[in-house]
C-alpha positions as a printed Julia matrix, in Angstrom:
260×3 Matrix{Float64}:
 52.25  -18.44  31.85
 54.02  -18.54  28.39
 58.0   -18.33  28.46
 58.49  -15.05  26.76
 61.18  -15.58  23.77
 63.24  -13.06  22.61
 64.07  -13.1   18.85
 67.3   -10.81  18.22
 67.14   -8.9   15.13
 69.95   -6.92  13.41
 70.29   -5.98   9.85
 70.46   -8.59   7.45
 68.52  -10.89   9.63
 65.91  -12.47   7.95
 64.68  -15.72   9.55
 63.4   -14.11  12.78
 59.8   -14.24  11.77
 60.55  -17.74  10.72
 62.11  -18.73  14.3
 58.93  -16.56  16.06
 56.21  -18.9   14.57
 57.96  -21.91  15.63
 57.86  -20.63  18.7
 54.11  -19.34  18.94
 53.75  -23.17  17.7
 54.96  -24.95  20.66
 53.24  -22.1   23.62
 55.93  -19.66  23.95
 55.38  -16.05  23.58
 58.03  -14.67  20.57
 58.69  -11.29  20.48
 61.12  -10.16  17.72
 63.4    -7.26  19.17
 66.02   -5.26  17.35
 69.01   -4.66  18.76
 68.93   -0.88  18.56
 65.78   -1.37  21.31
 67.97   -3.33  23.61
 71.09   -0.34  23.32
 68.33    1.88  24.12
 66.82    0.4   27.08
 63.31   -0.12  25.57
 63.51   -3.7   26.21
 65.34   -5.34  29.04
 67.38   -8.64  28.57
 65.66  -10.08  31.89
 62.23   -9.98  30.51
 62.96  -13.08  28.54
 63.45  -16.93  29.38
 64.74  -17.48  26.21
 67.13  -15.99  23.41
 67.24  -16.67  19.74
 70.27  -15.61  17.66
 68.18  -16.21  13.97
 69.57  -16.88  10.57
 70.34  -14.63   7.74
 72.94  -12.51   6.91
 73.27  -10.06   9.71
 75.37   -6.92   8.67
 75.7    -8.79   5.39
 78.18  -11.31   6.56
 80.96   -8.17   6.65
 83.67   -9.23   7.63
 82.79  -12.85   7.78
 79.41  -14.64   8.38
 77.99  -13.81  12.18
 81.33  -11.74  12.78
 79.89   -8.29  13.49
 76.95   -9.26  15.25
 79.55  -11.21  18.03
 81.25   -7.87  17.87
 78.22   -6.44  19.06
 77.32   -8.41  21.48
 81.11   -8.75  23.26
 81.27   -5.01  22.81
 77.26   -4.04  24.1
 76.01   -6.74  26.06
 78.57   -9.14  27.27
 77.24   -9.15  30.82
 73.64   -9.47  30.06
 74.23  -12.51  27.87
 76.55  -13.97  30.22
 74.2   -13.68  32.98
 71.08  -14.79  30.48
 73.78  -18.14  29.84
 75.01  -18.52  33.87
 71.55  -18.73  34.75
 70.52  -21.32  32.78
 68.32  -19.71  30.14
 67.67  -21.42  26.91
 69.76  -20.12  23.97
 69.67  -21.11  20.46
 71.7   -19.67  17.34
 70.77  -20.9   14.11
 72.59  -20.81  10.7
 73.87  -17.16  11.48
 73.54  -17.01  14.98
 75.75  -20.4   15.48
 78.27  -18.48  13.43
 77.56  -15.55  15.74
 77.77  -17.9   18.93
 81.05  -19.57  17.72
 82.95  -16.53  16.51
 81.83  -14.37  19.98
 83.28  -17.66  21.75
 79.99  -17.16  24.13
 79.23  -21.17  23.23
 82.84  -22.1   24.03
 82.59  -20.27  27.37
 82.66  -22.55  30.97
 84.9   -25.31  32.38
 85.87  -26.32  28.99
 88.81  -23.2   28.92
 88.32  -23.33  24.54
 89.63  -20.24  23.37
 87.79  -17.8   20.67
 90.0   -18.94  18.24
 89.97  -22.78  18.39
 86.87  -23.57  16.67
 85.22  -21.52  13.99
 82.92  -21.68  11.08
 84.59  -21.53   7.64
 83.61  -21.96   3.95
 82.28  -25.16   2.92
 83.81  -27.99   1.21
 81.96  -28.07  -1.55
 83.21  -24.29  -2.37
 79.72  -22.82  -3.05
 76.41  -21.7   -1.06
 74.72  -25.13  -0.16
 70.82  -24.9   -0.12
 69.54  -28.68   0.53
 67.83  -30.61   2.84
 69.5   -32.81   5.56
 69.08  -35.43   7.99
 70.54  -34.63  11.5
 71.25  -37.23  14.44
 70.84  -36.31  18.29
 74.1   -36.9   20.04
 74.07  -34.95  23.15
 72.69  -36.35  26.12
 72.99  -32.85  28.51
 71.79  -30.39  25.42
 68.26  -29.05  26.49
 67.11  -28.53  22.8
 66.94  -32.27  22.17
 66.56  -35.81  23.32
 69.29  -37.83  22.37
 66.87  -41.01  21.65
 64.32  -39.02  19.34
 64.42  -39.83  16.35
 65.92  -38.28  12.9
 65.48  -34.68  12.61
 65.12  -32.9    9.18
 65.31  -29.83   7.81
 67.25  -27.78   4.97
 70.56  -25.94   5.1
 71.05  -22.35   3.17
 75.14  -21.18   4.09
 78.21  -20.53   2.66
 79.96  -21.38   5.32
 79.21  -24.28   8.18
 82.05  -26.22   7.75
 82.78  -26.53  11.82
 86.84  -26.94  11.57
 89.43  -26.88  14.44
 92.89  -25.79  14.68
 93.69  -28.78  16.48
 91.64  -32.11  16.66
 92.49  -32.46  20.26
 89.78  -29.98  20.69
 87.47  -32.45  19.19
 88.46  -34.53  22.09
 87.67  -31.51  24.67
 84.05  -31.34  22.58
 83.52  -34.92  22.91
 84.32  -35.25  27.27
 81.91  -32.67  27.48
 79.51  -33.87  25.33
 79.16  -30.47  23.75
 78.73  -32.29  19.87
 75.09  -31.97  19.78
 73.76  -32.82  16.49
 75.93  -34.94  13.67
 74.69  -34.68   9.65
 73.38  -38.26   9.06
 72.35  -40.32   5.93
 69.15  -40.6    5.3
 69.44  -44.32   6.61
 70.34  -42.29   9.76
 73.39  -43.89   9.56
 76.15  -41.17  10.03
 77.32  -39.52   7.3
 80.88  -40.07   7.69
 81.68  -37.1    5.96
 80.11  -37.79   2.45
 79.01  -35.38   0.62
 75.99  -34.08   0.03
 75.21  -35.51   3.26
 77.29  -33.63   5.13
 76.87  -30.56   3.38
 79.81  -28.59   4.38
 82.74  -30.84   5.43
 82.15  -30.33   8.67
 84.61  -32.36  11.09
 83.05  -35.43  12.8
 79.98  -34.67  11.0
 79.11  -31.72  13.3
 76.0   -29.44  12.86
 75.38  -28.34  15.89
 77.2   -27.66  19.63
 76.17  -27.32  22.99
 78.25  -25.13  25.55
 78.97  -27.48  28.8
 76.43  -26.6   30.62
 73.63  -27.6   27.57
 71.27  -24.95  28.04
 73.14  -23.22  24.48
 72.69  -24.71  21.2
 74.14  -23.53  17.96
 73.43  -25.63  14.69
 73.75  -25.04  10.91
 70.27  -25.85   9.67
 66.79  -24.43  10.11
 64.79  -26.37  11.76
 62.14  -23.55  11.83
 61.73  -24.16   8.35
 60.21  -27.86   9.33
 57.36  -26.97  11.72
 54.19  -27.63   8.89
 53.64  -30.49   7.09
 53.02  -28.71   3.3
 57.04  -27.74   4.1
 58.54  -31.03   4.23
 60.2   -31.63   0.37
 58.83  -34.9    0.14
 55.41  -34.0    1.13
 54.04  -35.53  -2.26
 55.07  -38.45  -1.26
 53.73  -39.14   1.99
 56.52  -37.79   4.54
 54.3   -34.75   5.93
 56.06  -34.89   9.77
 57.6   -31.56  10.58
 60.61  -32.93  13.19
 61.72  -29.29  13.15
 59.52  -28.23  15.24
 61.16  -30.71  18.58
 63.65  -28.51  19.01
 61.26  -25.99  19.68
 59.34  -27.94  21.66
 62.58  -29.41  23.86
 63.65  -25.56  24.69
 60.28  -24.55  25.8
 59.8   -27.79  27.73
 62.87  -26.86  29.29
 62.0   -22.94  30.01
 58.8   -23.89  31.9
 60.56  -26.03  34.05
 63.03  -23.17  35.11
């Protein structure tokens, strides 16, 4: 049977259909579910193997990007989401979904004892919204959504608050120790971006583009791999570059779910 994918929708999210198309393309059964369908009991968390927090501007980014959706998750569904993660089901948060995972603290929970306030996503160092293509280097051996030895992933970013920031650099050591840095921004050559703009589009410490939870089944990332799943989407398609490398992330997630 195809793994079933719950793509969580809230007011303002706008990349849910893109995510659904990506998962359908790699053989999953994707369903866009509004948060109120879960509140009412019309839809059940336990009926799904994969959870997706899609990109967009949930609740118009009032109180900060992803903040209100993170409050919804912790207020209404904290037990369900924790159970989903504890069962080692696959979870991915893209852009606004990553912001939600970080600001809810769910991506940090487990044996690391990192507190919610110790890592956040804040305003881009450039001071403005960034919409450009970036290169991502897989960096974690434990994250189920990536393979550390796979090639560079190309996809666009589109955000104003994507700068991964920690209060104290010692928490970066914790992320490294637990192999939680999943994706890093890179130069076109594949070499580390080393903080250089625009290869690192937001100024994130250590070029962090995405992190995973300590168990590796939850991934949050700022770029949009769902927008490089067809050859015609690549910005250099007229110059012969038509490889939809963003699709690899979804393939890996579905392969993992099939093994569960």
